[in-house]
C-alpha positions in Angstrom: 31.1 -123.7 -50.7 34.2 -122.9 -48.7 35.7 -121.0 -51.6 32.5 -118.9 -52.0 32.4 -118.3 -48.3 35.9 -116.9 -48.2 35.2 -114.9 -51.3 32.2 -113.2 -49.7 34.3 -112.6 -46.5 37.0 -111.0 -48.6 34.5 -108.7 -50.3 33.0 -107.7 -47.0 36.3 -107.0 -45.4 37.3 -105.0 -48.4 34.1 -103.0 -48.2 34.7 -102.3 -44.5 38.3 -101.2 -45.2 37.0 -99.0 -48.0 34.4 -97.4 -45.7 37.0 -96.9 -43.0 39.5 -95.5 -45.5 36.9 -93.2 -46.9 35.9 -91.8 -43.5 39.6 -91.6 -42.4 40.3 -89.6 -45.6 37.3 -87.4 -44.9 38.4 -87.0 -41.3 41.9 -86.2 -42.2 40.8 -83.6 -44.8 38.5 -82.0 -42.2 41.3 -81.9 -39.6 43.8 -80.5 -42.2 41.3 -77.8 -43.1 40.2 -77.1 -39.5 43.7 -76.6 -38.1 45.2 -74.7 -41.1 45.7 -70.9 -40.8 42.5 -69.0 -41.3 43.8 -66.7 -44.0 41.6 -68.3 -46.7 38.5 -67.3 -44.8 39.3 -63.5 -44.7 40.3 -60.8 -47.1 43.8 -60.4 -48.2 44.1 -57.0 -46.7 43.8 -58.3 -43.2 46.2 -61.2 -43.3 49.1 -59.1 -42.2 47.3 -57.8 -39.1 48.2 -58.9 -35.6 45.3 -59.4 -33.2 45.5 -59.0 -29.4 43.7 -61.6 -27.5 43.2 -61.2 -23.7 42.5 -64.3 -21.8 41.3 -63.6 -18.2 42.3 -66.0 -15.4 39.9 -68.9 -15.1 39.0 -69.0 -18.8 38.3 -72.6 -20.0 39.8 -74.2 -23.1 36.4 -74.3 -24.7 35.8 -70.6 -24.1 39.2 -69.8 -25.6 38.4 -71.8 -28.7 35.0 -70.0 -29.1 36.7 -66.6 -28.8 39.4 -67.6 -31.3 36.8 -68.8 -33.8 34.7 -65.6 -33.3 37.8 -63.5 -34.0 38.6 -65.4 -37.1 41.9 -66.7 -35.7 41.0 -70.4 -36.1 38.4 -72.1 -38.3 36.9 -74.5 -35.8 36.3 -74.4 -32.1 35.6 -78.1 -32.2 39.0 -78.8 -33.6 40.4 -76.6 -30.9 38.7 -78.6 -28.2 40.1 -81.9 -29.7 43.6 -80.5 -29.8 43.2 -79.1 -26.2 42.3 -82.6 -25.0 45.4 -84.0 -26.8 47.6 -81.4 -25.1 46.2 -82.2 -21.7 46.7 -86.0 -22.2 50.4 -85.3 -23.0 51.0 -82.7 -20.3 48.5 -83.3 -17.4 50.2 -80.6 -15.3 50.0 -78.0 -18.1 47.2 -75.7 -19.3 46.3 -72.7 -21.2 47.7 -69.6 -19.5 45.9 -66.3 -18.8 47.4 -63.1 -20.4 47.4 -61.0 -23.5 48.6 -62.7 -26.7 49.5 -61.2 -30.1 48.3 -63.6 -32.7 48.1 -63.7 -36.5 45.6 -65.3 -38.9 48.7 -66.8 -40.6 49.3 -69.1 -37.7 47.9 -72.6 -37.5 45.7 -73.8 -34.8 48.5 -75.8 -33.3 50.8 -72.8 -33.4 48.3 -70.6 -31.6 47.6 -73.3 -29.0 51.4 -73.7 -28.4 51.7 -70.0 -27.8 48.9 -69.9 -25.2 49.9 -73.2 -23.6 53.4 -71.9 -23.0 52.3 -68.5 -21.8 54.1 -66.6 -24.6 52.3 -63.3 -23.7 52.9 -60.0 -25.3 54.6 -57.3 -23.3 52.2 -54.4 -22.6 53.3 -50.9 -21.9 52.0 -47.7 -20.4 53.3 -44.1 -20.5 53.1 -41.6 -17.7 53.8 -38.1 -19.1 55.9 -35.5 -17.3 53.8 -33.3 -15.1 51.1 -35.8 -14.2 49.8 -35.9 -10.7 48.9 -39.1 -8.9 45.2 -38.2 -9.4 45.8 -38.2 -13.1 47.7 -41.5 -13.0 44.9 -43.1 -11.0 42.3 -42.0 -13.5 44.5 -43.3 -16.4 45.0 -46.7 -14.8 41.3 -47.0 -14.1 40.5 -46.1 -17.7 43.0 -48.7 -19.0 41.2 -51.2 -16.7 44.4 -52.1 -14.9 42.8 -51.5 -11.5 40.6 -48.9 -9.8 41.8 -45.5 -8.7 41.0 -46.5 -5.1 43.2 -49.6 -5.4 46.0 -47.4 -6.7 45.9 -45.0 -3.7 45.4 -47.9 -1.2 48.6 -49.5 -2.6 50.4 -46.2 -2.4 49.4 -45.9 1.3 51.0 -49.3 1.9 54.4 -48.5 0.4 57.0 -49.3 3.0 59.7 -46.7 3.7 61.9 -49.6 4.7 61.9 -50.8 1.1 62.8 -47.3 -0.1 65.1 -45.8 2.5 65.9 -42.9 0.3 62.3 -41.6 0.4 62.0 -38.5 2.7 60.6 -39.3 6.1 59.3 -35.7 6.7 56.3 -36.1 4.3 52.7 -37.0 5.0 52.0 -40.5 6.1 49.4 -41.1 3.4 49.7 -41.8 -0.4 50.5 -38.1 -1.1 54.1 -38.7 0.2 54.8 -40.5 -3.1 53.7 -37.4 -5.2 56.6 -36.4 -7.4 58.6 -39.6 -6.8 56.7 -41.8 -9.4 59.0 -41.2 -12.3 57.3 -40.3 -15.6 58.4 -42.7 -18.3 57.2 -45.6 -20.5 57.1 -48.9 -18.7 56.7 -52.5 -19.9 54.4 -54.8 -18.0 53.0 -58.3 -18.1 49.5 -59.4 -17.4 47.4 -60.7 -15.9 46.8 -59.6 -13.3 48.2 -56.1 -13.2 48.8 -55.2 -9.5 49.1 -51.5 -8.4 52.0 -52.6 -6.1 54.0 -53.7 -9.1 53.3 -50.5 -11.0 54.4 -48.4 -8.0 57.5 -50.4 -7.6 58.5 -49.9 -11.2 58.0 -46.2 -11.0 59.8 -45.8 -7.7 62.7 -47.9 -8.9 63.0 -45.8 -12.0 63.2 -42.6 -9.9 65.9 -44.2 -7.9 67.8 -45.2 -11.1 67.4 -42.0 -13.1 66.5 -39.1 -10.8 68.2 -39.8 -7.5 71.8 -39.9 -8.9 71.2 -36.3 -10.2 70.6 -35.2 -6.7 73.4 -37.2 -5.2 75.8 -35.7 -7.7 74.5 -32.2 -7.4 76.5 -29.1 -7.1 75.6 -26.4 -4.6 72.0 -26.5 -3.4 70.4 -25.9 -0.1 67.4 -27.9 -0.9 66.8 -31.3 0.6 65.4 -34.2 -1.5 61.8 -33.4 -0.8 62.2 -29.7 -1.5 64.1 -30.4 -4.7 61.4 -32.7 -6.1 58.6 -30.3 -4.9 60.1 -27.3 -6.6 60.9 -29.3 -9.8 57.3 -30.3 -9.9 56.2 -26.6 -9.9 58.7 -25.8 -12.6 57.4 -28.7 -14.6 53.9 -27.4 -14.5 54.9 -23.7 -15.2 57.4 -24.3 -18.0 56.0 -24.8 -21.5 59.1 -23.7 -23.4 62.1 -25.9 -22.4 64.6 -23.1 -22.6 62.7 -21.3 -19.8 63.0 -24.0 -17.2 66.2 -22.9 -15.6 65.1 -19.2 -15.5 61.7 -20.1 -13.9 63.6 -22.2 -11.4 65.9 -19.2 -10.7 62.9 -16.9 -10.1 61.3 -19.4 -7.6 64.6 -19.8 -5.8 65.0 -16.0 -5.5 61.5 -15.8 -4.0 62.2 -18.5 -1.6 65.4 -16.8 -0.4 63.5 -13.5 0.1 60.5 -15.3 1.7 58.1 -14.0 -0.9 55.2 -16.4 -1.6 55.8 -18.3 -4.9 52.4 -17.3 -6.2 52.4 -20.4 -8.5 49.1 -21.0 -10.3 49.7 -24.8 -10.6 49.7 -25.1 -6.8 46.3 -23.6 -6.6 45.1 -25.8 -9.4 46.4 -28.8 -7.5 44.7 -27.8 -4.3 41.3 -27.4 -6.2 41.7 -30.4 -8.5 41.2 -28.2 -11.6 43.2 -27.0 -14.6 42.8 -23.4 -15.7 42.5 -22.5 -19.4 42.7 -19.2 -21.3 39.0 -19.0 -21.2 38.7 -20.1 -17.6 41.7 -18.6 -15.7 42.0 -18.7 -11.9 39.6 -16.3 -10.1 40.3 -14.2 -7.1 38.2 -16.7 -5.1 40.4 -19.5 -6.3 43.7 -17.9 -5.3 42.2 -17.1 -1.8 41.5 -20.8 -1.2 42.7 -21.8 2.2 45.0 -24.7 1.5 48.5 -25.5 2.5 49.2 -26.0 -1.2 48.1 -22.4 -2.1 51.5 -20.6 -2.6 49.7 -17.3 -3.0 48.8 -17.4 0.7 51.6 -19.4 2.2 55.3 -18.6 1.7 57.7 -21.4 1.0 57.0 -24.7 -0.7 53.8 -26.7 -0.5 53.7 -29.9 1.7 54.5 -32.2 -1.2 55.2 -32.1 -4.9 52.2 -31.4 -7.1 53.2 -33.6 -10.0 55.9 -35.9 -11.3 58.7 -33.8 -12.7 60.8 -35.0 -15.6 64.6 -35.0 -15.8 64.8 -31.6 -17.4 62.9 -29.9 -14.6 64.9 -31.7 -11.9 68.1 -30.6 -13.6 66.8 -27.0 -13.9 66.3 -26.7 -10.1 69.9 -28.0 -9.5 71.3 -25.6 -12.2 69.0 -22.5 -12.0 69.7 -19.4 -14.1 71.5 -16.8 -12.0 69.0 -14.0 -12.4 67.5 -11.1 -10.4 64.0 -11.7 -11.8 61.3 -12.1 -9.2 58.2 -12.3 -11.3 56.9 -13.9 -14.5 53.6 -14.0 -16.3 52.6 -16.4 -19.1 51.8 -15.2 -22.6 49.2 -17.2 -24.5 51.8 -18.9 -26.6 53.3 -20.6 -23.6 56.3 -18.3 -23.2 56.7 -15.9 -20.3 57.5 -12.3 -19.6 60.0 -12.0 -16.7 60.2 -8.9 -14.5 62.4 -7.6 -11.7 59.8 -5.4 -9.9 56.1 -5.7 -9.1 55.4 -2.6 -11.2 57.1 -4.2 -14.2 55.1 -7.4 -13.6 51.8 -5.6 -13.4 52.6 -3.8 -16.6 53.4 -7.1 -18.3 50.1 -8.6 -17.1 48.1 -5.6 -18.5 49.9 -5.8 -21.8 49.1 -9.5 -22.2 45.4 -9.0 -21.3 45.1 -6.1 -23.7 46.7 -8.2 -26.5 44.2 -11.0 -25.8 41.2 -8.6 -25.8 42.4 -7.1 -29.1 42.7 -10.6 -30.6 39.2 -11.5 -29.5 37.8 -8.3 -31.0 39.4 -9.1 -34.4 37.9 -12.6 -34.3 34.4 -11.2 -34.0 
């Protein structure tokens, strides 16, 4: 009896162990499959692609897992939740961090989790082209969903002159005082969140590093810092061909010396918030706009810069071409005809208009 009893117990125990072993094996197989790189579930052509995942602040571990599964970066959101619990048990003070991550479908679930847990975010970048105004920058940042245009201008209003003692003090007290001093370049940023104050600080610091030394090491110039940047911004908007920058700067300086209005179209465009085209040039009404930025009506420079000039335009104003030209007019290929007298200038304008009219007739 005893022998039979122990035999039955042994068989029962063996069955239990077998069942446990079977389910353990099944569980292990599932876990190995669920946490493996997801490359087997997608086509070979996409396995090399990197995917950007943006995790906003406050996103839960479960929401991250669901997003990863939907993007095909992991195989199982359930496995992700289990692994997240394990990480939280081992590191109660840790957590998945917000930001933008560059992930690959060749990475395992654990590798992806480690990257997000440690906050190994990708560095984002943005580029501000030479000749952009603050209005253009504000629209760009809003389109990129960094922050609103209103937040950008509000942050610019709050910039402290004490933090940037080199900024001119004779400029308007609002955000326009930074016009021209936000250096055009490519910048690296981290997120989230992207703050306009941080962006402005980067751009002002870059001006201080790159542009300010040019002025401090200048040769002979009668322009103060604000005048230098303002004139360079007009040169930036007028010059299409790089070789003409210093000549255009020379023309404007000649006009300033003689107290002749600059007559620069870009200043009127800035005042009106428009950009003229060959098919929609400035009208007589436009150039009669009563604005302190209208250099057809007002001699001298406008109250502030009209854009962010690049290094080449800043250098051109410091090293202008020594010329007796007082006028120039743009051809439709971006180059200019330079003239010494108003009569020569008007003749050049007529010739360019006639050439355009003839070209239009041939196209019909």
